[in-house]
Structure formats: C-alpha cells, structure tokens
C-alpha positions as CSV (number, residue, x, y, z in Angstrom):
1,M,47.4,77.5,26.4
2,V,50.3,75.4,25.1
3,G,54.0,75.8,25.8
4,L,56.3,74.4,23.1
5,D,60.0,74.5,22.6
6,C,61.2,76.4,19.5
7,F,62.4,73.1,17.9
8,E,59.1,71.4,18.5
9,A,56.7,74.2,17.4
10,G,55.7,74.7,13.8
11,A,53.3,76.7,11.7
12,E,50.6,74.1,12.3
13,D,50.7,74.9,16.0
14,L,49.9,78.5,15.2
15,A,47.0,77.9,12.9
16,G,44.5,77.9,15.7
17,A,46.4,80.2,18.1
18,A,44.8,83.4,19.4
19,G,48.3,84.8,20.3
20,I,51.9,83.9,20.9
21,L,54.3,84.7,23.7
22,L,57.9,84.4,22.5
23,G,60.9,84.0,24.8
24,T,64.6,83.8,23.9
25,P,68.0,84.2,25.5
26,A,70.2,86.9,23.9
27,R,73.2,85.3,22.3
28,F,76.0,87.3,20.8
29,G,73.7,90.3,20.3
30,Y,71.0,88.3,18.6
31,M,68.1,86.0,19.4
32,S,68.9,82.3,20.1
33,G,69.5,80.0,17.2
34,A,66.4,78.0,18.2
35,M,64.2,81.1,18.0
36,K,65.7,82.0,14.6
37,D,65.1,78.5,13.4
38,F,61.5,78.6,14.6
39,L,60.8,82.0,12.9
40,E,62.4,80.8,9.6
41,R,60.3,77.6,9.6
42,I,57.0,79.4,10.2
43,Y,57.5,82.7,8.4
44,Y,56.2,81.9,4.9
45,S,53.4,79.6,6.0
46,C,52.1,82.2,8.4
47,L,52.5,85.0,5.8
48,E,50.6,83.0,3.2
49,A,47.9,82.1,5.7
50,G,47.5,85.8,6.7
51,L,48.1,84.8,10.3
52,R,48.4,88.0,12.2
53,L,48.8,87.3,15.9
54,P,49.1,89.5,19.0
55,Y,52.5,88.6,20.6
56,G,54.5,89.2,23.7
57,L,58.3,88.9,24.1
58,F,60.7,88.3,26.9
59,V,64.5,88.2,26.5
60,K,67.2,87.2,29.0
61,G,70.8,88.2,28.4
62,D,74.0,88.3,30.4
63,T,75.1,91.8,29.4
64,D,72.6,93.1,26.8
65,T,69.3,92.2,25.2
66,S,68.7,95.0,22.7
67,G,70.1,93.1,19.6
68,A,67.9,90.1,20.4
69,V,64.8,92.2,20.9
70,Q,65.4,94.1,17.6
71,S,66.1,90.9,15.6
72,V,62.8,89.3,16.8
73,E,60.8,92.4,16.3
74,R,62.2,93.0,12.8
75,I,61.1,89.5,11.7
76,V,57.6,89.5,13.3
77,S,56.9,92.9,11.9
78,G,57.1,91.3,8.5
79,L,54.3,89.0,9.6
80,A,52.3,91.9,10.8
81,W,52.1,90.5,14.3
82,R,51.3,93.1,16.9
83,R,53.2,93.4,20.2
84,V,50.5,94.0,22.8
85,L,52.7,94.3,26.0
86,P,56.1,95.9,26.7
87,V,59.0,93.6,26.1
88,L,60.4,92.1,29.3
89,E,64.2,92.4,29.2
90,V,66.3,90.7,31.9
91,V,70.0,91.5,32.0
92,G,72.4,89.7,34.4
93,E,71.4,87.5,37.2
94,T,67.7,86.8,37.4
95,T,66.1,88.2,40.5
96,E,62.9,87.3,42.3
97,E,61.4,90.6,41.1
98,Q,62.2,89.7,37.5
99,R,60.7,86.2,38.0
100,R,57.5,87.9,39.2
101,A,57.6,90.3,36.2
102,A,57.8,87.3,33.9
103,E,54.8,85.6,35.6
104,E,52.9,88.9,35.4
105,L,53.7,89.2,31.7
106,G,52.4,85.7,31.0
107,A,49.3,86.2,33.1
108,A,48.5,89.6,31.4
109,F,49.0,88.1,28.0
110,V,46.7,85.2,28.6
111,A,44.1,87.4,30.2
112,G,44.2,89.8,27.3
113,V,44.0,87.0,24.7
114,E,41.2,85.2,26.5
115,S,39.2,88.3,27.0
116,G,39.6,89.4,23.4
117,V,41.4,92.7,24.4
118,F,44.3,91.7,22.2
C-alpha cells in the first residue's frame, strides 16, 4: 500500500495497483483542484491500458460534499472503475467518530483488495 499526494501520483503508479482509495476536500461544490489535476493526468493512460480498478472515496466539506462526490464519480465511471464501498462523506467539523469511520474505510478497502474480494 502506497499513499501519494495527487500532485505526486501518476498513471505509472496505478499500473500495478490492485485498487485505489481516493480522498478529496469539497471545494466550491466540486472536488479539489489537485484531485481534478490527478484525474486529468491519468485518465487517458488508464483508459488506453484498460486499467479497471476497484476504488473507494472519502470527501470532507465544510457545508456540503455532494457536488464533489458526483464530480469524482462521473469521471471514474468513464474509466469503468468500480466503487466497492460506500462513500464516506464528512460535513462540518471532523469528529472522533468520523475519524474512526475513515480508518475503518481504509482498513476495509485494504482487506478487500488483499483478499481478492474487490
């Protein structure tokens, strides 16, 4: 498992990946600029390579996350990536319960990928 910043990661990092867990803040009703940049840079390479990954998504917003979730899902659906867990959406101040939910999302994703369930 490797954790990379959106500006550091590229299509070459996904070539051997068994799955991808995406995380973004919600900005002005959309995903972050960094996430958009990442998806734009990897889109055609992944599409041409037929790279169809299981993915998970978490989004943090101050007042709303729906636009960010929809924008990410619209793009990754074009790649034929499959969301394998419910999206974790955190609105407002982050609570301890939400931090645990994020840890559980990550653990469930890794377990599903490693076991071949996803």
